[in-house]
C-alpha positions as CSV (number, residue, x, y, z in Angstrom):
1,X,0.0,0.0,0.0
2,X,1.4,3.4,-1.1
3,X,0.5,6.4,1.0
4,X,2.3,9.7,1.0
5,X,1.9,12.1,3.8
6,X,0.5,15.4,2.5
7,X,3.2,17.5,4.3
8,X,6.0,15.7,2.5
9,X,8.1,17.7,0.0
10,X,10.9,16.9,-2.4
11,X,13.3,18.3,0.1
12,X,11.8,16.1,2.8
13,X,12.1,13.1,0.5
14,X,15.8,13.8,0.3
15,X,16.1,14.1,4.1
16,X,14.1,10.8,4.4
17,X,16.6,9.0,2.1
18,X,19.6,10.5,3.9
19,X,18.2,9.5,7.3
20,X,17.2,6.0,6.2
21,X,20.7,5.4,4.8
22,X,22.4,6.8,7.9
23,X,20.3,4.7,10.3
24,X,20.7,1.5,8.2
25,X,24.5,1.9,8.3
26,X,25.2,3.5,11.7
27,X,22.2,2.5,14.0
28,X,20.5,-0.7,13.0
29,X,23.5,-3.0,13.1
30,X,24.4,-1.8,16.6
31,X,21.0,-2.2,18.4
32,X,22.1,-5.4,20.1
33,X,25.4,-4.0,21.3
34,X,23.8,-0.7,22.5
35,X,21.1,-2.7,24.4
36,X,23.9,-4.5,26.2
37,X,25.8,-1.3,27.1
38,X,22.5,0.7,27.9
39,X,23.5,3.5,25.6
40,X,24.4,4.4,22.1
41,X,28.1,5.0,21.3
42,X,29.0,8.6,22.2
43,X,30.6,9.3,18.8
44,X,27.2,8.3,17.1
45,X,26.0,11.7,18.1
46,X,28.9,13.4,16.3
47,X,28.2,11.3,13.2
48,X,24.6,12.4,13.3
49,X,25.7,16.0,13.6
50,X,28.2,15.8,10.8
51,X,25.4,15.0,8.3
52,X,23.0,17.6,9.6
53,X,20.4,15.5,11.4
54,X,20.7,17.3,14.8
55,X,18.8,20.5,15.5
56,X,17.4,20.3,12.0
57,X,14.6,22.7,12.7
58,X,16.6,25.3,14.6
59,X,17.8,28.5,12.8
60,X,20.8,28.3,10.4
61,X,22.4,31.3,12.2
62,X,22.7,29.1,15.3
63,X,24.1,26.0,13.5
64,X,20.7,24.4,12.9
65,X,19.2,23.2,9.6
66,X,16.7,26.0,9.3
67,X,13.8,23.5,8.8
68,X,10.5,23.0,10.4
69,X,9.0,20.3,12.7
70,X,8.3,18.4,9.5
71,X,12.0,17.8,9.2
72,X,12.1,16.5,12.8
73,X,9.1,14.2,12.0
74,X,11.0,12.6,9.1
75,X,13.8,11.6,11.4
76,X,11.4,10.4,14.1
77,X,9.4,8.4,11.7
78,X,12.5,6.7,10.1
79,X,13.5,5.6,13.7
80,X,10.1,4.0,14.1
81,X,10.5,2.2,10.7
82,X,13.6,0.3,11.9
83,X,12.5,-0.2,15.5
84,X,15.3,2.1,16.8
85,X,14.6,2.2,20.6
86,X,18.2,3.2,21.5
87,X,18.9,6.7,20.1
88,X,17.1,9.4,22.0
89,X,17.0,11.9,19.2
90,X,13.6,13.0,20.4
91,X,15.0,14.4,23.7
92,X,18.0,16.1,22.1
93,X,16.5,17.9,19.0
94,X,12.7,18.3,19.2
95,X,12.8,19.0,23.0
96,X,16.1,20.3,24.5
97,X,17.1,22.4,21.5
98,X,13.7,23.9,21.2
99,X,13.6,25.1,24.8
100,X,16.8,27.0,24.1
101,X,15.6,28.3,20.8
102,X,12.3,29.4,22.2
103,X,13.5,31.0,25.5
104,X,17.2,31.5,25.3
105,X,18.7,34.9,24.6
106,X,21.0,35.5,21.7
107,X,24.2,34.8,23.7
108,X,22.7,31.6,25.1
109,X,21.6,30.4,21.6
110,X,25.0,31.2,20.2
111,X,26.8,29.4,22.9
112,X,24.7,26.1,23.0
113,X,22.8,25.5,19.8
114,X,25.8,25.1,17.5
115,X,27.3,22.5,19.9
116,X,24.0,20.6,20.1
117,X,23.8,20.7,16.3
118,X,27.3,19.3,15.8
119,X,27.0,16.6,18.4
120,X,29.7,18.2,20.6
121,X,27.0,18.5,23.2
122,X,24.3,15.9,24.0
123,X,21.2,17.4,25.4
124,X,18.9,16.2,28.3
125,X,16.1,17.7,30.4
126,X,15.7,17.0,34.0
127,X,12.0,17.2,34.9
128,X,10.9,14.1,36.8
129,X,11.8,13.5,40.5
130,X,11.3,10.5,42.7
131,X,7.7,10.8,43.9
132,X,6.5,13.5,41.4
133,X,5.8,11.6,38.2
134,X,3.6,13.7,35.9
135,X,3.0,16.3,38.6
136,X,5.5,18.9,37.6
137,X,4.1,21.4,40.0
138,X,5.4,19.2,42.9
139,X,9.1,19.6,41.9
140,X,11.3,20.0,45.0
141,X,14.8,20.5,43.5
142,X,15.8,24.0,44.6
143,X,18.0,26.7,42.9
144,X,19.0,29.3,45.4
145,X,20.4,32.6,44.0
146,X,23.8,33.4,45.5
147,X,25.6,36.3,43.9
148,X,26.2,35.5,40.2
149,X,25.3,31.8,40.6
150,X,22.4,29.5,41.4
151,X,23.2,26.9,44.0
152,X,21.1,23.8,43.0
153,X,20.2,20.9,45.2
154,X,17.9,18.0,44.5
155,X,17.5,14.7,42.6
156,X,16.0,13.7,39.3
157,X,15.1,10.3,37.9
158,X,14.3,8.6,34.5
159,X,16.6,11.1,32.8
160,X,17.1,10.1,29.1
161,X,20.6,10.8,27.9
162,X,21.7,11.1,31.5
163,X,25.0,9.3,30.8
164,X,26.1,11.3,27.8
165,X,24.5,14.7,28.5
166,X,26.8,17.7,28.3
167,X,24.0,20.2,28.5
168,X,21.2,19.7,30.9
169,X,18.0,21.8,31.3
170,X,16.9,21.5,35.0
171,X,13.4,22.2,36.3
172,X,14.0,23.8,39.7
173,X,12.2,25.8,42.3
174,X,13.7,29.3,42.4
175,X,11.0,30.9,44.6
176,X,8.6,30.2,47.5
177,X,5.5,30.6,45.4
178,X,3.4,27.4,45.5
179,X,2.8,25.1,42.6
180,X,4.2,25.9,39.2
181,X,4.7,29.6,39.9
182,X,8.0,29.1,41.7
183,X,9.6,27.0,38.9
184,X,12.4,28.1,36.6
185,X,14.5,26.4,33.8
186,X,18.2,26.6,34.4
187,X,20.8,25.2,31.9
188,X,23.9,23.5,33.3
189,X,27.0,22.6,31.3
190,X,27.9,19.3,33.1
191,X,31.4,18.5,32.0
192,X,33.6,18.8,35.2
193,X,30.8,20.5,37.1
194,X,31.3,20.2,40.9
195,X,28.2,18.9,42.6
196,X,26.9,17.2,39.6
197,X,26.5,13.4,39.9
198,X,25.3,10.7,37.5
199,X,23.5,8.1,39.5
200,X,22.7,4.5,38.7
201,X,21.8,3.4,35.2
202,X,18.2,2.3,35.4
203,X,17.3,-1.2,34.4
204,X,14.2,-1.0,32.2
205,X,12.0,-3.8,30.7
206,X,12.4,-2.2,27.3
207,X,14.3,0.3,25.3
208,X,17.4,-0.9,27.1
209,X,19.7,0.7,24.6
210,X,18.4,4.1,25.6
211,X,20.7,6.0,28.0
212,X,18.4,6.4,31.2
213,X,19.7,7.2,34.7
214,X,19.3,9.1,37.9
215,X,21.0,12.5,38.5
216,X,21.8,14.3,41.7
217,X,22.8,17.9,42.5
218,X,24.6,18.8,45.7
219,X,25.4,22.5,46.1
220,X,25.9,22.6,42.3
221,X,26.8,26.1,41.2
222,X,25.5,27.2,37.9
223,X,25.9,30.8,36.5
224,X,22.8,32.9,36.9
225,X,23.1,33.9,33.2
226,X,22.1,30.3,32.4
227,X,18.5,31.0,33.5
228,X,16.2,30.4,30.5
229,X,13.8,33.3,30.0
230,X,13.8,37.0,31.1
231,X,12.9,36.3,34.8
232,X,12.5,33.6,37.4
233,X,9.2,31.8,37.8
234,X,8.6,31.3,34.1
235,X,9.4,27.6,34.1
236,X,6.0,26.1,34.3
237,X,4.6,28.2,31.6
238,X,7.6,27.4,29.4
239,X,7.0,23.7,30.0
240,X,3.3,23.9,29.1
241,X,4.1,25.8,25.9
242,X,6.7,23.2,24.8
243,X,4.9,19.9,25.8
244,X,2.7,19.8,22.7
245,X,5.7,19.4,20.5
246,X,7.1,16.7,22.8
247,X,3.9,14.8,22.8
248,X,3.5,15.1,19.0
249,X,7.1,13.8,18.6
250,X,6.2,10.8,20.7
251,X,3.1,10.3,18.6
252,X,5.0,10.5,15.3
253,X,7.4,7.8,16.4
254,X,4.6,5.6,17.8
255,X,2.5,5.7,14.6
256,X,5.6,4.7,12.5
257,X,6.4,1.8,15.0
258,X,2.8,0.6,14.5
259,X,3.2,0.6,10.8
260,X,6.5,-1.2,11.0
261,X,5.0,-3.9,13.3
262,X,2.3,-4.6,10.7
263,X,4.9,-4.8,7.9
264,X,7.0,-7.3,9.9
265,X,3.9,-9.4,10.7
266,X,2.8,-9.5,7.1
267,X,6.3,-10.6,5.9
268,X,6.4,-13.3,8.6
269,X,2.9,-14.6,7.8
270,X,3.8,-15.0,4.1
271,X,6.9,-17.1,4.8
272,X,5.9,-19.1,7.9
273,X,3.9,-22.2,7.3
274,X,1.6,-24.1,9.6
275,X,-0.6,-27.2,8.8
276,X,0.8,-27.2,5.3
277,X,0.1,-23.6,4.3
278,X,1.4,-20.0,4.9
279,X,-0.1,-18.3,8.0
280,X,-1.5,-15.6,5.7
281,X,-3.8,-18.1,4.2
282,X,-5.7,-18.6,7.5
283,X,-8.7,-16.4,7.9
284,X,-7.9,-15.3,11.4
285,X,-4.4,-14.1,10.4
286,X,-5.8,-12.3,7.4
287,X,-8.4,-10.5,9.5
288,X,-6.1,-9.6,12.2
289,X,-3.6,-8.0,9.8
290,X,-6.4,-6.3,7.8
291,X,-7.6,-4.7,11.0
292,X,-4.0,-3.7,12.1
293,X,-3.2,-2.3,8.7
294,X,-6.4,-0.2,8.7
295,X,-5.9,1.2,12.2
296,X,-2.2,2.0,11.5
297,X,-3.2,3.9,8.3
298,X,-6.0,5.7,10.1
299,X,-3.6,6.7,12.9
300,X,-1.0,7.9,10.5
301,X,-3.5,10.2,8.7
302,X,-4.5,11.8,12.1
303,X,-0.8,12.3,13.0
304,X,-0.2,13.8,9.5
305,X,-3.0,16.2,10.3
306,X,-1.4,17.1,13.6
307,X,2.0,17.6,11.9
308,X,0.5,20.0,9.4
309,X,-1.3,22.0,12.1
310,X,1.9,22.2,14.2
311,X,4.0,23.4,11.3
312,X,1.4,26.1,10.6
313,X,1.4,27.1,14.3
314,X,-2.2,25.9,15.0
315,X,-1.7,22.8,17.1
316,X,-3.3,23.2,20.5
317,X,-2.5,21.3,23.6
318,X,-5.6,19.2,23.7
319,X,-5.1,17.9,20.1
320,X,-1.4,17.2,20.9
321,X,-2.6,15.2,23.9
322,X,-5.1,13.3,21.7
323,X,-2.2,12.4,19.3
324,X,0.0,11.2,22.1
325,X,-2.5,9.1,23.8
326,X,-4.2,7.6,20.7
327,X,-0.9,6.9,19.0
328,X,0.8,5.2,21.9
329,X,-2.3,3.2,22.9
330,X,-2.6,2.0,19.3
331,X,1.1,1.3,19.1
332,X,0.9,-1.0,22.1
333,X,-2.3,-2.7,20.8
334,X,-1.1,-3.2,17.2
335,X,2.4,-4.4,18.2
336,X,0.8,-6.9,20.7
337,X,-1.5,-8.3,18.0
338,X,1.3,-8.6,15.5
339,X,3.5,-10.3,18.0
340,X,0.9,-13.0,18.4
341,X,1.3,-13.9,14.7
342,X,5.0,-14.8,15.4
343,X,4.0,-17.3,18.1
344,X,6.9,-18.3,20.3
345,X,9.4,-16.5,18.1
346,X,7.6,-13.3,18.9
347,X,8.9,-13.7,22.5
348,X,12.5,-14.0,21.5
349,X,14.5,-10.8,21.7
350,X,16.4,-11.7,18.5
351,X,13.2,-10.8,16.7
352,X,12.6,-7.0,16.4
353,X,8.9,-7.5,17.2
354,X,9.8,-8.7,20.7
355,X,11.9,-5.6,21.4
356,X,9.2,-3.4,19.9
357,X,6.6,-5.0,22.3
358,X,8.8,-4.2,25.4
359,X,9.8,-0.7,24.1
360,X,6.2,0.3,23.3
361,X,4.9,0.1,26.9
362,X,6.8,3.2,28.2
363,X,5.3,5.4,25.4
364,X,2.0,5.5,27.4
365,X,3.9,6.7,30.4
366,X,6.5,9.4,29.6
367,X,5.7,12.8,28.1
368,X,2.8,12.8,30.5
369,X,0.8,9.6,31.2
370,X,-2.1,8.8,28.9
371,X,-4.4,9.3,31.8
372,X,-3.1,12.8,32.1
373,X,-3.6,13.2,28.4
374,X,-7.3,12.4,28.7
375,X,-7.7,14.8,31.6
376,X,-6.1,17.6,29.5
377,X,-8.5,16.7,26.6
378,X,-11.5,16.7,28.9
379,X,-10.6,20.2,30.2
380,X,-11.0,21.5,26.6
381,X,-14.5,20.1,26.1
């Protein structure tokens, strides 16, 4: 079945081919090894930067590619099409770089974005704390102003790119105002920074090749000029404004993974025989795959609509929440049904469908749980 997303252009076709070739050569053959070491190779980031995949939608004057979110979507989608659950591109480019691009001043953008674009810096964002989960207003990490510095104390968990991060956006409490009003975003350059500690590598049930760990800050001094935004107390508003892009990014990747799962299952059902004939000749198999193909295509068309809206500046938070919850729910459902077609082999990690099954589960949790997504949608009714 041939379907072309309405937002694709000739330029994006070229980017798609470039990304596909790069991932096939530099990412796909290494998934097993990266899973064992719980992180991609550090130099992989530099290779991605060399060919222009990082910060691809940031301004050219700051080292970016000068594209739009559609360019980011192409990369995210290609990752889904090869079951790449190792490289946390989503955190580095669509999330971290865009906080800096949106709220950083000229000097900050000039200092950080070119290094993120080249791969010299790997970006991470420290939101979640033990005990807070999706409740960002409950953040307890503090940043106390002391002269020309902030003194930061606290702990974060589930931090993607925690091992490799050179540039870390920290959600911290800079004031006594309750809830989100006292939060600010402060950027730390972590290399050789006293008081910065990388904690244990977290043992996950899936996406084990993604670099995820705990971080701790003990009297960590960060220059006050590293505050994102014109004043303290803007952090929660900044987070709310950027979360739709994060959630749409998750949805793009989820929809692509669902499509890929169907493709894998169809190919397997054609070659695997049972009771003297290919699995695809059994009515139940045909019906399951027909349903999965239909749902994956319907999901993609909705995500395509959301991408178009976001590029045009019209995507609202409620619709982004719809995209995130629907795409990740359907990803888990479709991958599960496709795995069943593989029988016992679907439970073996040497088969991509098994890794996809384990990796899909977290999609309904991070970026805001799907239960929170439904609450946000309900508030817009």
